[in-house]
OpenMM code with the backbone's topology and positions (N, CA, C; nanometers):
from openmm import Vec3, app, unit

residues = "MET LEU HIS LYS ARG SER ALA GLU LYS LEU SER GLU ALA ILE LYS LYS ALA ILE ASP ASP HIS GLN ILE THR ASN THR GLU TYR GLU GLU ILE MET ALA ILE VAL ASN GLU ASP GLY VAL ILE ASP PRO GLN GLU ARG GLN LEU LEU ALA LEU LEU GLN ASP MET ILE THR ASN LYS SER VAL LYS ARG ILE PRO GLY".split()
positions = [
    Vec3(14.5702, 11.0872, 10.4284),
    Vec3(14.5512, 10.9722, 10.5315),
    Vec3(14.4626, 10.8579, 10.4854),
    Vec3(14.3602, 10.9006, 10.3890),
    Vec3(14.2966, 10.7624, 10.3460),
    Vec3(14.4080, 10.6538, 10.2721),
    Vec3(14.5140, 10.7295, 10.1884),
    Vec3(14.5872, 10.6271, 10.1437),
    Vec3(14.6536, 10.5570, 10.2240),
    Vec3(14.6969, 10.5980, 10.3349),
    Vec3(14.7867, 10.5314, 10.4378),
    Vec3(14.7090, 10.4159, 10.4925),
    Vec3(14.5883, 10.4549, 10.5253),
    Vec3(14.4785, 10.3486, 10.5742),
    Vec3(14.4557, 10.2283, 10.4792),
    Vec3(14.4569, 10.2895, 10.3531),
    Vec3(14.4311, 10.1542, 10.2499),
    Vec3(14.5711, 10.1024, 10.2541),
    Vec3(14.6654, 10.1461, 10.2614),
    Vec3(14.7841, 10.0662, 10.2404),
    Vec3(14.7885, 9.9779, 10.3770),
    Vec3(14.7768, 10.0306, 10.4959),
    Vec3(14.7834, 9.9383, 10.6150),
    Vec3(14.6627, 9.8266, 10.5763),
    Vec3(14.5363, 9.8541, 10.5808),
    Vec3(14.4593, 9.7465, 10.5451),
    Vec3(14.4917, 9.6340, 10.4630),
    Vec3(14.5597, 9.6637, 10.3205),
    Vec3(14.6028, 9.6096, 10.2369),
    Vec3(14.7151, 9.5170, 10.2964),
    Vec3(14.8198, 9.5687, 10.3461),
    Vec3(14.9190, 9.5060, 10.4440),
    Vec3(14.8548, 9.3935, 10.5250),
    Vec3(14.7874, 9.4291, 10.6153),
    Vec3(14.7062, 9.3272, 10.7069),
    Vec3(14.6552, 9.2217, 10.6352),
    Vec3(14.5638, 9.2355, 10.5365),
    Vec3(14.5059, 9.1518, 10.4459),
    Vec3(14.5860, 9.0564, 10.3869),
    Vec3(14.6964, 9.0853, 10.3508),
    Vec3(14.8108, 9.0243, 10.2497),
    Vec3(14.8740, 8.9360, 10.3603),
    Vec3(14.9105, 8.9930, 10.4747),
    Vec3(15.0016, 8.9145, 10.5557),
    Vec3(14.9071, 8.8054, 10.6303),
    Vec3(14.7633, 8.8212, 10.6265),
    Vec3(14.6939, 8.7173, 10.6657),
    Vec3(14.6957, 8.6032, 10.5731),
    Vec3(14.6995, 8.6285, 10.4456),
    Vec3(14.7186, 8.5202, 10.3462),
    Vec3(14.8283, 8.4384, 10.3682),
    Vec3(14.9312, 8.5074, 10.3769),
    Vec3(15.0640, 8.4874, 10.3868),
    Vec3(15.0892, 8.3868, 10.5021),
    Vec3(15.0307, 8.3984, 10.6137),
    Vec3(15.0407, 8.3392, 10.7587),
    Vec3(14.9452, 8.2154, 10.7200),
    Vec3(14.8379, 8.2358, 10.6583),
    Vec3(14.7330, 8.0919, 10.6250),
    Vec3(14.8206, 8.0105, 10.5333),
    Vec3(14.8849, 8.0477, 10.4401),
    Vec3(14.9434, 8.0061, 10.3206),
    Vec3(14.8201, 7.9651, 10.2219),
    Vec3(14.7117, 8.0348, 10.2178),
    Vec3(14.6198, 8.0491, 10.1472),
    Vec3(14.5257, 8.1510, 10.1380),
    Vec3(14.4435, 8.1773, 10.0386),
    Vec3(14.3661, 8.3029, 10.0291),
    Vec3(14.2644, 8.2426, 9.9421),
    Vec3(14.1362, 8.2896, 10.0203),
    Vec3(13.9929, 8.2501, 9.9286),
    Vec3(13.9701, 8.3518, 9.8261),
    Vec3(13.8933, 8.3213, 9.7232),
    Vec3(13.8659, 8.3999, 9.6342),
    Vec3(13.7877, 8.5417, 9.6639),
    Vec3(13.7072, 8.5151, 9.7928),
    Vec3(13.6488, 8.6326, 9.8226),
    Vec3(13.7437, 8.7328, 9.8931),
    Vec3(13.8542, 8.6668, 10.0002),
    Vec3(13.9535, 8.7260, 10.0360),
    Vec3(14.0538, 8.8286, 9.9306),
    Vec3(14.0596, 8.7659, 9.8196),
    Vec3(14.1467, 8.8079, 9.7117),
    Vec3(14.0533, 8.9192, 9.6544),
    Vec3(13.9511, 8.9198, 9.6306),
    Vec3(13.8399, 9.0226, 9.5757),
    Vec3(13.8663, 9.1177, 9.6870),
    Vec3(13.8577, 9.1060, 9.8086),
    Vec3(13.8451, 9.1941, 9.8926),
    Vec3(13.9803, 9.2779, 9.8977),
    Vec3(14.1066, 9.2339, 9.8735),
    Vec3(14.2253, 9.2903, 9.8586),
    Vec3(14.2218, 9.3917, 9.7517),
    Vec3(14.1423, 9.3338, 9.6326),
    Vec3(14.1357, 9.4274, 9.5145),
    Vec3(14.0724, 9.5392, 9.5565),
    Vec3(13.9592, 9.5286, 9.6228),
    Vec3(13.8724, 9.6530, 9.6512),
    Vec3(13.9405, 9.7539, 9.7215),
    Vec3(14.0285, 9.6670, 9.8201),
    Vec3(14.0974, 9.7833, 9.8973),
    Vec3(14.1901, 9.8612, 9.8226),
    Vec3(14.2714, 9.7943, 9.7397),
    Vec3(14.3683, 9.8441, 9.6144),
    Vec3(14.2933, 9.9696, 9.5520),
    Vec3(14.1692, 9.9238, 9.5161),
    Vec3(14.1070, 10.0285, 9.4176),
    Vec3(14.0028, 10.1274, 9.4699),
    Vec3(14.0250, 10.1414, 9.6267),
    Vec3(13.9148, 10.2127, 9.6806),
    Vec3(13.9790, 10.3563, 9.6543),
    Vec3(14.0802, 10.3951, 9.6744),
    Vec3(14.1282, 10.5479, 9.6756),
    Vec3(14.1717, 10.5805, 9.5378),
    Vec3(14.1530, 10.4819, 9.4511),
    Vec3(14.1712, 10.5181, 9.2957),
    Vec3(14.3297, 10.5035, 9.2671),
    Vec3(14.4013, 10.4943, 9.3483),
    Vec3(14.5470, 10.5161, 9.3131),
    Vec3(14.6401, 10.3931, 9.3713),
    Vec3(14.7256, 10.3291, 9.3047),
    Vec3(14.7988, 10.2066, 9.3398),
    Vec3(14.9574, 10.2952, 9.3458),
    Vec3(14.9589, 10.3068, 9.5040),
    Vec3(15.0950, 10.3670, 9.5087),
    Vec3(15.2204, 10.2278, 9.5045),
    Vec3(15.3428, 10.2858, 9.5126),
    Vec3(15.4580, 10.1948, 9.5148),
    Vec3(15.4441, 10.0721, 9.6060),
    Vec3(15.4287, 10.1144, 9.7480),
    Vec3(15.3944, 10.0139, 9.8435),
    Vec3(15.2670, 9.9161, 9.8010),
    Vec3(15.1644, 9.9598, 9.7695),
    Vec3(15.0649, 9.8674, 9.7315),
    Vec3(15.0913, 9.7689, 9.6233),
    Vec3(15.1682, 9.8617, 9.5153),
    Vec3(15.2110, 9.7538, 9.3939),
    Vec3(15.3067, 9.6592, 9.4366),
    Vec3(15.3938, 9.6888, 9.5500),
    Vec3(15.5140, 9.5861, 9.5898),
    Vec3(15.4252, 9.4767, 9.6738),
    Vec3(15.3147, 9.5124, 9.7640),
    Vec3(15.2641, 9.4286, 9.8207),
    Vec3(15.1566, 9.3192, 9.7433),
    Vec3(15.1116, 9.3560, 9.6152),
    Vec3(15.0293, 9.2782, 9.5284),
    Vec3(15.1318, 9.1918, 9.4640),
    Vec3(15.2294, 9.2419, 9.4142),
    Vec3(15.3342, 9.1628, 9.3444),
    Vec3(15.4154, 9.0590, 9.4359),
    Vec3(15.4194, 9.0892, 9.5714),
    Vec3(15.4472, 8.9895, 9.6993),
    Vec3(15.3374, 8.8717, 9.6555),
    Vec3(15.2114, 8.9227, 9.6811),
    Vec3(15.1158, 8.8201, 9.6957),
    Vec3(15.1037, 8.7418, 9.5687),
    Vec3(15.1286, 8.8200, 9.4483),
    Vec3(15.0687, 8.7290, 9.3384),
    Vec3(15.1924, 8.6387, 9.2883),
    Vec3(15.3593, 8.6672, 9.3418),
    Vec3(15.4319, 8.5867, 9.3086),
    Vec3(15.4090, 8.4589, 9.4161),
    Vec3(15.3477, 8.4781, 9.5345),
    Vec3(15.3497, 8.3660, 9.6263),
    Vec3(15.2306, 8.2911, 9.5580),
    Vec3(15.1361, 8.3447, 9.5076),
    Vec3(15.0140, 8.2565, 9.4557),
    Vec3(15.0678, 8.1627, 9.3387),
    Vec3(15.1587, 8.2280, 9.2593),
    Vec3(15.2082, 8.1682, 9.1345),
    Vec3(15.3024, 8.0473, 9.1564),
    Vec3(15.4118, 8.0670, 9.2966),
    Vec3(15.4885, 7.9707, 9.3077),
    Vec3(15.4134, 7.9000, 9.4356),
    Vec3(15.2914, 7.9040, 9.4543),
    Vec3(15.2417, 7.8326, 9.5121),
    Vec3(15.2451, 7.8458, 9.6719),
    Vec3(15.3195, 7.9381, 9.7359),
    Vec3(15.3672, 7.9310, 9.8804),
    Vec3(15.2397, 7.9993, 9.9520),
    Vec3(15.1475, 8.0356, 9.8634),
    Vec3(15.0079, 8.0956, 9.9218),
    Vec3(14.8977, 8.0264, 9.8013),
    Vec3(14.8096, 7.9663, 9.8616),
    Vec3(14.7230, 7.8704, 9.7541),
    Vec3(14.5902, 7.9461, 9.7575),
    Vec3(14.5659, 7.9490, 9.6189),
    Vec3(14.4165, 8.0261, 9.6120),
    Vec3(14.2969, 7.9256, 9.6176),
    Vec3(14.2032, 7.9499, 9.6934),
    Vec3(14.1211, 7.8239, 9.7050),
    Vec3(13.9665, 7.9129, 9.7228),
    Vec3(13.8669, 7.8170, 9.6761),
    Vec3(13.7373, 7.8560, 9.6656),
    Vec3(13.6917, 7.9210, 9.7975),
    Vec3(13.6008, 8.0304, 9.8066),
    Vec3(13.5221, 8.0578, 9.9054),
    Vec3(13.5050, 8.2085, 9.9001),
] * unit.nanometer
topology = app.Topology()
chain = topology.addChain("A")
for resn in residues:
    res = topology.addResidue(resn, chain)
    for name in ("N", "CA", "C"):
        topology.addAtom(name, app.Element.getBySymbol(name[0]), res)
């Protein structure tokens, strides 16, 4: 059950970054903490992280200080 909540929290945090087209360093660190809180990165979490990283790389989502 914890694992599912972790994936839901991660999904919500990444969706917010995508909707805002930006992510602060603090938000990015919070996302990484969510990923690591249960000690397991499942395929869904891995896919969400890859999506976020791709969007940061192609500048669809801009990483900003804060």
